[in-house]
TORRO-770027 format. One line per field, with one value per atom (N, C-alpha, C): x, y, z; atom name; residue in three letters. Coordinates in steps of 0.2 Angstrom, whole numbers. Example, Ala and Ser with C-alpha at 12.3 -4.5 7.8 and 13.67 -1.06 7.14 Angstrom:
<atoms>
c1 c(66_62_66_64_68_64)
c2 c(-28_-22_-16_-11_-5_0)
c3 c(39_39_39_35_36_39)
at c(N_CA_C_N_CA_C)
aa c(ALA_ALA_ALA_SER_SER_SER)
</atoms>
This chain:
<atoms>
c1 c(-193_-187_-182_-176_-172_-168_-167_-163_-156_-151_-144_-141_-137_-133_-126_-125_-119_-115_-108_-105_-98_-96_-90_-84_-81_-76_-70_-69_-63_-65_-71_-73_-70_-68_-66_-69_-66_-69_-64_-64_-59_-63_-59_-62_-68_-67_-71_-78_-77_-83_-87_-84_-87_-90_-87_-90_-96_-96_-102_-108_-107_-112_-114_-110_-112_-116_-114_-117_-124_-125_-131_-136_-133_-137_-140_-135_-138_-143_-142_-147_-154_-154_-160_-163_-160_-164_-162_-157_-155_-153_-153_-152_-144_-141_-133_-130_-123_-119_-113_-113_-108_-104_-97_-93_-90_-88_-84_-77_-74_-67_-63_-61_-57_-52_-46_-41_-41_-44_-44_-51_-53_-59_-61_-67_-69_-73_-73_-76_-72_-75_-71_-71_-73_-73_-65_-64_-57_-53_-57_-54_-50_-50_-47_-52_-49_-43_-39_-41_-36_-39_-35_-38_-39_-44_-45_-46_-44_-44_-51_-54_-61_-61_-56_-57_-54_-49_-47_-52_-56_-62_-67_-69_-74_-72_-65_-63_-65_-63_-65_-72_-76_-84_-86_-83_-86_-86_-81_-80_-84_-86_-89_-97_-99_-107_-109_-115_-118_-123_-126_-132_-132_-129_-130_-125_-128_-123_-118_-112_-106_-103_-101_-98_-95_-93_-90_-95_-95_-99_-94_-90_-87_-80_-77_-70_-67_-62_-58_-54_-55_-51_-44_-42_-36_-32_-35_-32_-28_-31_-29_-28_-24_-23_-29_-32_-38_-36_-31_-29_-29_-25_-26_-32_-36_-43_-47_-47_-51_-50_-43_-42_-45_-44_-46_-54_-57_-65_-67_-64_-66_-65_-59_-57_-62_-64_-69_-76_-77_-84_-84_-79_-78_-79_-75_-75_-82_-86_-92_-98_-96_-101_-105_-102_-106_-110_-108_-112_-109_-104_-100_-103_-103_-105_-99_-97_-92_-94_-94_-95_-88_-88_-82_-83_-78_-79_-72_-72_-66_-61_-63_-59_-60_-60_-61_-58_-56_-53_-46_-45_-38_-33_-35_-31_-29_-34_-32_-27_-27_-22_-15_-15_-9_-6_-10_-8_-5_-7_-5_-1_1_6_3_-4_-7_-8_-6_-6_-13_-14_-21_-21_-23_-23_-29_-29_-35_-41_-47_-53_-54_-52_-53_-49_-43_-39_-42_-45_-47_-53_-57_-63_-61_-55_-52_-50_-47_-44_-50_-55_-61_-64_-65_-68_-64_-57_-53_-53_-53_-54_-60_-66_-72_-72_-69_-68_-63_-58_-54_-57_-60_-64_-69_-73_-79_-76_-70_-67_-64_-60_-57_-62_-67_-72_-76_-76_-80_-76_-69_-65_-66_-67_-68_-63_-64_-59_-54_-48_-43_-40_-43_-41_-38_-35_-32_-35_-34_-37_-31_-32_-27_-31_-28_-31_-25_-26_-21_-25_-24_-27_-22_-24_-20_-16_-20_-17_-15_-18_-17_-16_-11_-9_-8_-13_-13_-11_-6_-4_-5_-10_-11_-12_-17_-19_-23_-21_-25_-32_-34_-41_-43_-39_-41_-44_-44_-47_-55_-59_-66_-70_-74_-79_-84_-87_-91_-98_-100_-106_-105_-110_-109_-115_-114_-107_-102_-104_-99_-103_-99_-103_-106_-111_-114_-109_-110_-105_-110_-108_-111_-107_-110_-107_-112_-109_-114_-110_-115_-112_-116_-115_-119_-116_-111_-108_-112_-111_-115_-111_-111_-115_-111_-105_-100_-102_-104_-106_-112_-117_-123_-121_-116_-114_-110_-106_-102_-107_-112_-117_-120_-123_-126_-122_-116_-112_-109_-108_-104_-108_-113_-115_-121_-122_-128_-133_-130_-134_-131_-135_-133_-135_-130_-132_-131_-135_-134_-134_-130_-129_-130_-133_-133_-135_-141_-144_-151_-154_-161_-165_-171_-175_-175_-176_-176_-170_-164_-158_-157_-160_-159_-164_-170_-174_-171_-167_-164_-158_-155_-149_-152_-158_-161_-163_-166_-168_-162_-156_-151_-148_-148_-145_-150_-157_-161_-160_-159_-158_-152_-147_-140_-141_-145_-147_-150_-155_-158_-154_-149_-144_-140_-138_-134_-138_-144_-149_-149_-149_-150_-157_-160_-167_-165_-168_-167_-169_-174_-176_-171_-166_-161_-155_-156_-151_-154_-152_-155_-154_-158_-157_-157_-152_-152_-150_-151_-149_-145_-141_-137_-139_-142_-145_-142_-140_-138_-145_-145_-151_-150_-155_-155_-162_-164_-170_-171_-176_-177_-184_-185_-192_-196_-192_-195_-191_-194_-190_-184_-184_-178_-173_-175_-170_-167_-171_-169_-163_-165_-160_-154_-154_-148_-144_-147_-143_-140_-143_-141_-135_-135_-130_-124_-125_-119_-116_-120_-117_-113_-115_-113_-116_-122_-126_-133_-135_-141_-147_-152_-158_-161_-161_-164_-160_-153_-149_-150_-150_-151_-158_-163_-170_-170_-166_-166_-161_-156_-151_-151_-155_-155_-162_-162_-169_-168_-173_-172_-179_-179_-186_-188_-194_-197_-198_-199_-200_-204_-210_-215_-213_-209_-206_-201_-197_-192_-195_-200_-204_-207_-210_-212_-207_-201_-195_-193_-193_-191_-196_-202_-208_-207_-205_-204_-198_-193_-187_-189_-193_-195_-200_-204_-208_-204_-198_-194_-190_-190_-187_-182_-180_-175_-178_-174_-176_-172_-166_-162_-160_-160_-158_-152_-147_-141_-142_-143_-144_-137_-135_-128_-129_-126_-126_-119_-119_-112_-109_-113_-111_-111_-105_-105_-106_-105_-106_-114_-118_-125_-129_-128_-132_-140_-142_-149_-152_-148_-151_-152_-148_-149_-155_-156_-161_-168_-168_-174_-176_-172_-174_-176_-173_-175_-182_-183_-190_-195_-194_-200_-200_-195_-195_-195_-190_-190_-196_-201_-207_-212_-211_-215_-213_-208_-206_-211_-216_-222_-225_-224_-227_-223_-216_-212_-209_-212_-211_-206_-205_-201_-197_-192_-187_-188_-189_-190_-184)
c2 c(236_237_241_239_243_248_254_259_260_259_260_265_269_274_271_273_270_276_277_283_280_285_283_289_288_293_294_289_290_296_298_304_311_310_316_317_315_316_315_319_318_313_311_306_310_317_321_321_322_323_316_310_304_303_305_304_308_314_319_316_313_309_303_299_293_295_300_302_305_308_311_305_300_295_291_290_286_290_297_301_301_301_301_295_289_283_278_279_274_268_262_256_255_257_256_261_261_266_262_262_258_262_260_264_259_262_258_256_252_250_252_258_261_266_266_271_276_275_279_280_286_288_283_281_277_281_288_292_298_303_309_314_312_317_318_323_325_320_318_313_317_324_328_328_328_329_322_317_311_305_300_293_292_288_285_277_274_267_264_259_258_255_250_247_252_256_261_266_268_272_269_262_259_258_257_257_263_269_275_276_274_275_270_265_260_263_267_270_277_280_286_286_280_279_274_273_268_263_265_260_258_262_260_255_250_245_248_244_247_242_244_239_241_237_238_236_239_237_239_235_229_229_226_225_221_223_220_214_208_203_204_208_209_213_217_222_219_213_211_203_201_194_192_186_184_183_180_180_186_191_198_201_200_203_200_194_191_194_195_199_206_210_217_217_213_213_211_206_204_209_213_218_224_226_231_229_223_221_222_220_221_229_233_240_243_240_243_240_235_232_227_224_219_222_227_230_230_225_225_220_222_217_218_212_212_210_215_214_212_207_205_203_206_205_204_202_200_206_212_218_219_225_226_232_237_243_243_242_241_246_253_258_259_258_258_254_247_243_245_247_250_255_260_266_265_259_258_252_249_243_237_236_230_225_219_214_213_213_212_207_201_195_195_190_190_188_189_189_182_177_170_169_171_170_175_180_185_181_178_174_168_165_159_162_167_170_172_175_177_171_165_159_157_157_154_159_165_170_169_168_167_160_155_149_150_154_155_159_164_169_165_161_158_152_149_143_146_151_154_155_159_161_155_149_144_139_140_135_135_129_128_131_134_137_132_133_128_124_124_121_125_123_127_126_131_131_130_125_124_125_128_128_128_123_122_124_130_131_133_135_136_143_147_154_156_153_154_148_148_142_144_142_143_137_138_132_133_129_129_136_140_146_145_149_148_150_154_157_160_164_168_174_177_183_182_182_180_186_187_192_192_198_198_195_196_193_185_181_174_172_167_164_168_174_178_184_189_195_193_196_194_196_191_192_193_198_200_199_195_194_196_200_202_203_206_207_204_206_203_197_194_189_183_179_172_167_161_159_159_161_160_164_170_174_171_169_166_160_156_150_152_157_159_162_166_169_163_158_153_149_148_144_147_154_157_163_166_173_173_178_179_184_188_192_193_193_194_201_205_212_213_216_218_226_229_236_239_245_250_247_244_241_242_241_242_237_238_233_226_226_219_215_219_215_213_217_215_209_209_203_197_197_191_189_194_192_188_191_187_180_180_173_168_171_166_164_169_167_162_163_158_151_151_145_141_146_143_140_143_141_134_134_127_122_123_118_116_121_119_117_115_113_117_124_129_132_134_137_144_146_153_159_157_162_164_160_161_166_168_172_179_184_191_193_197_200_208_211_219_222_228_232_238_240_247_251_257_262_269_273_280_283_288_292_299_302_309_311_314_316_324_326_334_335_340_342_345_347_350_347_348_345_349_356_360_357_355_353_346_342_336_337_342_343_346_350_353_348_343_338_333_332_328_331_338_341_341_342_342_335_330_323_322_326_325_319_318_312_315_311_312_310_313_311_304_304_298_291_292_287_285_290_289_286_288_285_277_275_268_264_266_262_264_269_271_273_278_281_288_292_299_302_308_312_314_317_319_313_315_309_304_306_301_296_299_295_290_292_288_282_284_279_273_276_271_267_270_266_260_262_257_252_254_249_243_246_241_236_239_235_230_232_227_222_224_219_213_215_211_206_208_204_207_213_217_218_216_217_223_225_231_235_241_246_250_250_254_260_266_272_276_276_279_287_290_297_299_303_305_311_316_322_322_321_321_327_333_339_341_337_339_335_337_334_335_340_342_336_333_328_322_320_315_316_322_324_324_326_325_318_313_306_304_305_303_305_312_315_312_312_311_303_300_293_288_288_284_282_287_285_281_280_277_269_267_260_255_256_251_250_255_254_249_248_245_238_236_230_231_226_226_220_220_214_212_205_203_204)
c3 c(-13_-16_-11_-10_-6_-11_-9_-13_-9_-13_-11_-15_-12_-16_-18_-24_-28_-31_-29_-31_-35_-39_-43_-42_-36_-34_-39_-43_-48_-53_-53_-57_-54_-48_-44_-38_-32_-26_-20_-15_-9_-5_0_5_9_10_14_10_4_-1_-1_-1_-1_6_11_18_19_16_17_13_8_4_7_10_14_20_24_30_28_23_21_18_15_12_18_24_30_33_34_38_34_27_23_23_25_25_20_16_11_14_11_14_14_9_8_5_5_2_-1_-8_-11_-16_-17_-21_-26_-32_-37_-34_-38_-36_-43_-43_-49_-47_-50_-49_-54_-60_-66_-68_-70_-73_-79_-79_-85_-90_-90_-95_-96_-98_-100_-94_-88_-82_-80_-77_-76_-71_-66_-61_-56_-56_-51_-45_-38_-36_-35_-38_-38_-36_-35_-34_-26_-25_-18_-19_-14_-14_-11_-14_-11_-4_-3_4_9_8_12_14_9_10_14_13_16_24_25_32_36_32_36_37_32_32_38_38_43_50_52_58_59_53_53_51_50_49_54_55_60_58_52_50_43_39_32_30_25_23_18_18_15_10_4_0_-7_-11_-17_-23_-28_-34_-40_-42_-38_-38_-33_-32_-38_-41_-46_-44_-46_-44_-46_-51_-54_-49_-45_-41_-34_-32_-25_-25_-21_-20_-15_-16_-12_-5_-3_4_8_6_9_9_3_2_8_9_14_21_22_29_29_23_23_24_20_21_28_31_37_42_42_46_46_40_39_41_40_43_51_54_61_63_59_60_59_55_53_58_62_66_62_57_53_47_44_38_31_30_24_19_13_7_2_-1_-5_-12_-17_-24_-27_-31_-34_-41_-46_-53_-56_-62_-65_-67_-67_-69_-77_-79_-86_-89_-85_-88_-90_-96_-99_-97_-99_-98_-90_-86_-79_-76_-79_-77_-80_-86_-89_-85_-83_-80_-73_-69_-63_-62_-68_-68_-65_-66_-64_-70_-69_-74_-76_-83_-86_-91_-88_-93_-97_-102_-106_-102_-105_-102_-99_-103_-100_-94_-93_-87_-82_-83_-78_-75_-79_-76_-72_-74_-70_-64_-64_-57_-53_-56_-52_-48_-52_-49_-44_-44_-39_-33_-34_-29_-25_-28_-25_-21_-23_-20_-13_-14_-8_-3_-5_0_4_0_4_8_5_9_15_15_21_26_24_29_32_29_31_35_35_38_46_48_56_60_65_70_72_72_74_69_63_57_52_47_42_35_30_24_18_14_8_2_-3_-10_-15_-19_-25_-31_-34_-40_-46_-51_-57_-56_-52_-52_-44_-40_-33_-29_-24_-20_-13_-9_-2_2_7_11_18_21_28_31_28_30_36_42_48_48_43_43_49_52_58_57_51_49_48_54_53_53_48_48_54_55_61_59_52_50_49_51_50_45_41_40_36_33_30_28_26_23_16_14_8_2_-3_-9_-15_-19_-25_-31_-35_-42_-47_-52_-57_-64_-69_-75_-81_-87_-92_-96_-93_-96_-96_-102_-102_-106_-103_-97_-91_-91_-85_-79_-80_-74_-70_-74_-70_-66_-69_-65_-59_-60_-54_-48_-51_-46_-42_-46_-43_-38_-40_-35_-29_-30_-24_-21_-25_-23_-18_-15_-11_-15_-20_-24_-31_-36_-43_-45_-48_-50_-58_-61_-68_-68_-72_-71_-78_-78_-83_-90_-90_-96_-96_-102_-103_-99_-98_-94_-97_-103_-107_-105_-106_-104_-97_-93_-86_-84_-88_-87_-90_-95_-98_-94_-91_-86_-80_-77_-72_-74_-80_-82_-82_-85_-85_-79_-74_-67_-64_-65_-62_-65_-71_-74_-72_-71_-68_-61_-57_-50_-51_-55_-56_-58_-63_-65_-59_-55_-49_-43_-44_-39_-33_-35_-30_-31_-26_-26_-28_-34_-37_-32_-28_-23_-17_-17_-12_-14_-21_-24_-25_-21_-22_-29_-32_-38_-38_-41_-40_-47_-47_-53_-51_-55_-54_-60_-58_-63_-61_-66_-66_-64_-60_-58_-60_-63_-65_-63_-57_-55_-54_-56_-55_-53_-49_-47_-53_-58_-64_-70_-76_-82_-83_-81_-82_-78_-72_-67_-69_-72_-75_-80_-85_-90_-88_-83_-80_-77_-73_-70_-76_-81_-86_-90_-91_-94_-89_-83_-78_-78_-79_-80_-87_-91_-98_-102_-100_-102_-106_-111_-114_-110_-109_-106_-108_-115_-118_-116_-116_-114_-106_-102_-95_-94_-98_-96_-98_-103_-106_-101_-99_-96_-88_-86_-79_-77_-73_-71_-72_-76_-77_-77_-75_-75_-68_-68_-62_-57_-51_-46_-48_-50_-52_-58_-62_-68_-65_-60_-57_-54_-50_-46_-51_-57_-62_-65_-66_-69_-64_-58_-53_-52_-53_-52_-58_-64_-69_-68_-65_-63_-57_-53_-47_-50_-55_-58_-62_-64_-67_-63_-56_-51_-47_-48_-44_-37_-32_-25_-23_-26_-24_-30_-29_-34_-31_-35_-33_-38_-35_-39_-39_-45_-46_-47_-42_-42_-44_-50_-53_-50_-47_-45_-37_-34_-27_-23_-27_-25_-24_-27_-28_-23_-17_-11_-12_-15_-16_-20_-25_-29_-25_-20_-15_-11_-9_-4_-8_-14_-18_-19_-21_-22_-15_-10_-3_-1_-3_-1_-5_-12_-16_-19_-19_-21_-16_-11_-5_-2_0_3_-1_-7_-11_-13_-9_-10_-10_-6_-6_-12_-17_-24_-28_-26_-30_-27_-21_-18_-12_-8_-2_-2_1_2_10_11_18_22)
at c(N_CA_C_N_CA_C_N_CA_C_N_CA_C_N_CA_C_N_CA_C_N_CA_C_N_CA_C_N_CA_C_N_CA_C_N_CA_C_N_CA_C_N_CA_C_N_CA_C_N_CA_C_N_CA_C_N_CA_C_N_CA_C_N_CA_C_N_CA_C_N_CA_C_N_CA_C_N_CA_C_N_CA_C_N_CA_C_N_CA_C_N_CA_C_N_CA_C_N_CA_C_N_CA_C_N_CA_C_N_CA_C_N_CA_C_N_CA_C_N_CA_C_N_CA_C_N_CA_C_N_CA_C_N_CA_C_N_CA_C_N_CA_C_N_CA_C_N_CA_C_N_CA_C_N_CA_C_N_CA_C_N_CA_C_N_CA_C_N_CA_C_N_CA_C_N_CA_C_N_CA_C_N_CA_C_N_CA_C_N_CA_C_N_CA_C_N_CA_C_N_CA_C_N_CA_C_N_CA_C_N_CA_C_N_CA_C_N_CA_C_N_CA_C_N_CA_C_N_CA_C_N_CA_C_N_CA_C_N_CA_C_N_CA_C_N_CA_C_N_CA_C_N_CA_C_N_CA_C_N_CA_C_N_CA_C_N_CA_C_N_CA_C_N_CA_C_N_CA_C_N_CA_C_N_CA_C_N_CA_C_N_CA_C_N_CA_C_N_CA_C_N_CA_C_N_CA_C_N_CA_C_N_CA_C_N_CA_C_N_CA_C_N_CA_C_N_CA_C_N_CA_C_N_CA_C_N_CA_C_N_CA_C_N_CA_C_N_CA_C_N_CA_C_N_CA_C_N_CA_C_N_CA_C_N_CA_C_N_CA_C_N_CA_C_N_CA_C_N_CA_C_N_CA_C_N_CA_C_N_CA_C_N_CA_C_N_CA_C_N_CA_C_N_CA_C_N_CA_C_N_CA_C_N_CA_C_N_CA_C_N_CA_C_N_CA_C_N_CA_C_N_CA_C_N_CA_C_N_CA_C_N_CA_C_N_CA_C_N_CA_C_N_CA_C_N_CA_C_N_CA_C_N_CA_C_N_CA_C_N_CA_C_N_CA_C_N_CA_C_N_CA_C_N_CA_C_N_CA_C_N_CA_C_N_CA_C_N_CA_C_N_CA_C_N_CA_C_N_CA_C_N_CA_C_N_CA_C_N_CA_C_N_CA_C_N_CA_C_N_CA_C_N_CA_C_N_CA_C_N_CA_C_N_CA_C_N_CA_C_N_CA_C_N_CA_C_N_CA_C_N_CA_C_N_CA_C_N_CA_C_N_CA_C_N_CA_C_N_CA_C_N_CA_C_N_CA_C_N_CA_C_N_CA_C_N_CA_C_N_CA_C_N_CA_C_N_CA_C_N_CA_C_N_CA_C_N_CA_C_N_CA_C_N_CA_C_N_CA_C_N_CA_C_N_CA_C_N_CA_C_N_CA_C_N_CA_C_N_CA_C_N_CA_C_N_CA_C_N_CA_C_N_CA_C_N_CA_C_N_CA_C_N_CA_C_N_CA_C_N_CA_C_N_CA_C_N_CA_C_N_CA_C_N_CA_C_N_CA_C_N_CA_C_N_CA_C_N_CA_C_N_CA_C_N_CA_C_N_CA_C_N_CA_C_N_CA_C_N_CA_C_N_CA_C_N_CA_C_N_CA_C_N_CA_C_N_CA_C_N_CA_C_N_CA_C_N_CA_C_N_CA_C_N_CA_C_N_CA_C_N_CA_C_N_CA_C_N_CA_C_N_CA_C_N_CA_C_N_CA_C_N_CA_C_N_CA_C_N_CA_C_N_CA_C_N_CA_C_N_CA_C_N_CA_C_N_CA_C_N_CA_C_N_CA_C_N_CA_C_N_CA_C_N_CA_C_N_CA_C_N_CA_C_N_CA_C_N_CA_C_N_CA_C_N_CA_C_N_CA_C_N_CA_C_N_CA_C_N_CA_C_N_CA_C_N_CA_C_N_CA_C_N_CA_C_N_CA_C_N_CA_C_N_CA_C_N_CA_C_N_CA_C_N_CA_C_N_CA_C_N_CA_C_N_CA_C_N_CA_C_N_CA_C_N_CA_C_N_CA_C_N_CA_C_N_CA_C_N_CA_C_N_CA_C_N_CA_C_N_CA_C_N_CA_C_N_CA_C_N_CA_C_N_CA_C_N_CA_C_N_CA_C_N_CA_C_N_CA_C_N_CA_C_N_CA_C_N_CA_C_N_CA_C_N_CA_C_N_CA_C_N_CA_C_N_CA_C_N_CA_C_N_CA_C_N_CA_C_N_CA_C_N_CA_C_N_CA_C_N_CA_C_N_CA_C_N_CA_C_N_CA_C_N_CA_C_N_CA_C_N_CA_C_N_CA_C_N_CA_C_N_CA_C_N_CA_C_N_CA_C_N_CA_C_N_CA_C_N_CA_C_N_CA_C_N_CA_C_N_CA_C_N_CA_C_N_CA_C_N_CA_C_N_CA_C)
aa c(MET_MET_MET_ARG_ARG_ARG_LEU_LEU_LEU_ARG_ARG_ARG_VAL_VAL_VAL_PHE_PHE_PHE_VAL_VAL_VAL_GLU_GLU_GLU_PRO_PRO_PRO_GLN_GLN_GLN_ARG_ARG_ARG_GLY_GLY_GLY_ALA_ALA_ALA_THR_THR_THR_TYR_TYR_TYR_ASP_ASP_ASP_GLN_GLN_GLN_ILE_ILE_ILE_LEU_LEU_LEU_ALA_ALA_ALA_PHE_PHE_PHE_ALA_ALA_ALA_ARG_ARG_ARG_GLU_GLU_GLU_ALA_ALA_ALA_GLU_GLU_GLU_ALA_ALA_ALA_LEU_LEU_LEU_GLY_GLY_GLY_PHE_PHE_PHE_ASP_ASP_ASP_GLY_GLY_GLY_PHE_PHE_PHE_PHE_PHE_PHE_ARG_ARG_ARG_SER_SER_SER_ASP_ASP_ASP_HIS_HIS_HIS_TYR_TYR_TYR_LEU_LEU_LEU_THR_THR_THR_THR_THR_THR_ASP_ASP_ASP_ASP_ASP_ASP_SER_SER_SER_PRO_PRO_PRO_GLY_GLY_GLY_TRP_TRP_TRP_PRO_PRO_PRO_GLY_GLY_GLY_GLN_GLN_GLN_THR_THR_THR_ASP_ASP_ASP_SER_SER_SER_TRP_TRP_TRP_THR_THR_THR_THR_THR_THR_LEU_LEU_LEU_ALA_ALA_ALA_GLY_GLY_GLY_LEU_LEU_LEU_ALA_ALA_ALA_ARG_ARG_ARG_GLU_GLU_GLU_THR_THR_THR_SER_SER_SER_ARG_ARG_ARG_VAL_VAL_VAL_ARG_ARG_ARG_LEU_LEU_LEU_GLY_GLY_GLY_THR_THR_THR_LEU_LEU_LEU_VAL_VAL_VAL_THR_THR_THR_ALA_ALA_ALA_ALA_ALA_ALA_THR_THR_THR_PHE_PHE_PHE_ARG_ARG_ARG_LEU_LEU_LEU_PRO_PRO_PRO_GLY_GLY_GLY_PRO_PRO_PRO_LEU_LEU_LEU_ALA_ALA_ALA_VAL_VAL_VAL_ALA_ALA_ALA_VAL_VAL_VAL_ALA_ALA_ALA_GLN_GLN_GLN_VAL_VAL_VAL_ASP_ASP_ASP_HIS_HIS_HIS_MET_MET_MET_SER_SER_SER_GLY_GLY_GLY_GLY_GLY_GLY_ARG_ARG_ARG_VAL_VAL_VAL_GLU_GLU_GLU_LEU_LEU_LEU_GLY_GLY_GLY_LEU_LEU_LEU_GLY_GLY_GLY_ALA_ALA_ALA_GLY_GLY_GLY_TRP_TRP_TRP_HIS_HIS_HIS_THR_THR_THR_ALA_ALA_ALA_GLU_GLU_GLU_HIS_HIS_HIS_ARG_ARG_ARG_ALA_ALA_ALA_PHE_PHE_PHE_GLY_GLY_GLY_ILE_ILE_ILE_PRO_PRO_PRO_PHE_PHE_PHE_PRO_PRO_PRO_ALA_ALA_ALA_VAL_VAL_VAL_GLY_GLY_GLY_GLU_GLU_GLU_ARG_ARG_ARG_PHE_PHE_PHE_ASP_ASP_ASP_ARG_ARG_ARG_LEU_LEU_LEU_GLU_GLU_GLU_GLU_GLU_GLU_GLN_GLN_GLN_LEU_LEU_LEU_ALA_ALA_ALA_ILE_ILE_ILE_LEU_LEU_LEU_THR_THR_THR_GLY_GLY_GLY_LEU_LEU_LEU_TRP_TRP_TRP_ALA_ALA_ALA_THR_THR_THR_PRO_PRO_PRO_GLN_GLN_GLN_GLY_GLY_GLY_THR_THR_THR_THR_THR_THR_PHE_PHE_PHE_THR_THR_THR_PHE_PHE_PHE_ALA_ALA_ALA_GLY_GLY_GLY_ARG_ARG_ARG_HIS_HIS_HIS_TYR_TYR_TYR_ASP_ASP_ASP_LEU_LEU_LEU_ARG_ARG_ARG_ALA_ALA_ALA_ASN_ASN_ASN_PRO_PRO_PRO_ALA_ALA_ALA_GLN_GLN_GLN_ALA_ALA_ALA_ARG_ARG_ARG_PRO_PRO_PRO_LEU_LEU_LEU_GLN_GLN_GLN_GLN_GLN_GLN_PRO_PRO_PRO_ARG_ARG_ARG_PRO_PRO_PRO_PRO_PRO_PRO_ILE_ILE_ILE_ILE_ILE_ILE_VAL_VAL_VAL_GLY_GLY_GLY_GLY_GLY_GLY_GLY_GLY_GLY_GLY_GLY_GLY_ARG_ARG_ARG_PRO_PRO_PRO_ARG_ARG_ARG_THR_THR_THR_PRO_PRO_PRO_ARG_ARG_ARG_LEU_LEU_LEU_ALA_ALA_ALA_ALA_ALA_ALA_ARG_ARG_ARG_PHE_PHE_PHE_ALA_ALA_ALA_ASP_ASP_ASP_GLU_GLU_GLU_PHE_PHE_PHE_ASN_ASN_ASN_ILE_ILE_ILE_ALA_ALA_ALA_PHE_PHE_PHE_CYS_CYS_CYS_PRO_PRO_PRO_LEU_LEU_LEU_GLU_GLU_GLU_GLU_GLU_GLU_SER_SER_SER_GLN_GLN_GLN_SER_SER_SER_ALA_ALA_ALA_PHE_PHE_PHE_ASP_ASP_ASP_ARG_ARG_ARG_VAL_VAL_VAL_ARG_ARG_ARG_SER_SER_SER_ALA_ALA_ALA_CYS_CYS_CYS_ARG_ARG_ARG_SER_SER_SER_ALA_ALA_ALA_ARG_ARG_ARG_ARG_ARG_ARG_ASP_ASP_ASP_PRO_PRO_PRO_ALA_ALA_ALA_THR_THR_THR_LEU_LEU_LEU_ARG_ARG_ARG_LEU_LEU_LEU_SER_SER_SER_VAL_VAL_VAL_ALA_ALA_ALA_LEU_LEU_LEU_THR_THR_THR_VAL_VAL_VAL_CYS_CYS_CYS_CYS_CYS_CYS_GLY_GLY_GLY_ALA_ALA_ALA_THR_THR_THR_GLN_GLN_GLN_ALA_ALA_ALA_GLU_GLU_GLU_VAL_VAL_VAL_ILE_ILE_ILE_ARG_ARG_ARG_ARG_ARG_ARG_ALA_ALA_ALA_GLU_GLU_GLU_ALA_ALA_ALA_MET_MET_MET_GLY_GLY_GLY_ARG_ARG_ARG_ALA_ALA_ALA_ILE_ILE_ILE_ASP_ASP_ASP_GLU_GLU_GLU_LEU_LEU_LEU_ALA_ALA_ALA_GLU_GLU_GLU_GLU_GLU_GLU_GLY_GLY_GLY_VAL_VAL_VAL_ALA_ALA_ALA_GLY_GLY_GLY_ARG_ARG_ARG_PRO_PRO_PRO_GLU_GLU_GLU_GLU_GLU_GLU_VAL_VAL_VAL_ILE_ILE_ILE_ASP_ASP_ASP_ALA_ALA_ALA_LEU_LEU_LEU_ALA_ALA_ALA_ALA_ALA_ALA_ARG_ARG_ARG_ALA_ALA_ALA_ALA_ALA_ALA_ALA_ALA_ALA_GLY_GLY_GLY_ALA_ALA_ALA_GLU_GLU_GLU_ILE_ILE_ILE_ALA_ALA_ALA_TYR_TYR_TYR_LEU_LEU_LEU_GLN_GLN_GLN_PHE_PHE_PHE_LEU_LEU_LEU_ASP_ASP_ASP_LEU_LEU_LEU_ALA_ALA_ALA_ASP_ASP_ASP_LEU_LEU_LEU_ASP_ASP_ASP_HIS_HIS_HIS_LEU_LEU_LEU_ARG_ARG_ARG_LEU_LEU_LEU_VAL_VAL_VAL_ALA_ALA_ALA_ALA_ALA_ALA_GLU_GLU_GLU_VAL_VAL_VAL_LEU_LEU_LEU_PRO_PRO_PRO_HIS_HIS_HIS_LEU_LEU_LEU_GLY_GLY_GLY_ARG_ARG_ARG_VAL_VAL_VAL_GLY_GLY_GLY_THR_THR_THR_VAL_VAL_VAL_PRO_PRO_PRO)
</atoms>
């Protein structure tokens, strides 16, 4: 199992704090560093010192890291038009030396859209837009050089796009689609994605989501083994139980909740929880660290959990 670091800067973080966490994650041997795509906090955290933009952040990190994979979990389709997004992702992929991955979702945070004046259509339309965006992104990046790309959809209309914004990775950066929606999310993942992700849910729910997306792959005549499966889990690890409690209190979360929908406890308990997720099919775990000031938390997981990856499986 690959372990990736996942952060939520909308809870309150400067670019320098994000950079420090990313550099430490890279130095410690984590496989990736991913961030949310939010402009407004999604819980009761204060959100100070203010907002940061996901792709602006990733562009900076692309030039200030060298090995770690970089991406969003996930970019909101409501925030950006698909043509300019294809250009931005391709550019950051070049800036990183080919280390970018694009998570893309329909968008969900109502208050965030209202606060920033972003149109927020009904859920059906948001999924329609997501499907068209996925078709446009994959279509643009697959267009043969010297030809143009045209797309006539209900929500987006591209005419003779020269498709010159080519990512460094070929045929394209990996695309991540995820969520608990049924049945549309599995169908979109089976059609467009390189990875399916399920976030912040109990083990049984993640198993069911994996089963649905495997079934969708078979219905689409795609080998389910060609679609990576991953989970996103809040992590709360401590060398002692007292340290676990202290970190949970700092997050404002109950330990029982964290243990059910994430991974919580001493290192051996975290390893066992990840082993269960791997047994359910997860090849990658995105560990959500909520306190970017707590670098010791990151170091503890790297020292006591990362070396035991052989116990929870490997990804080819």
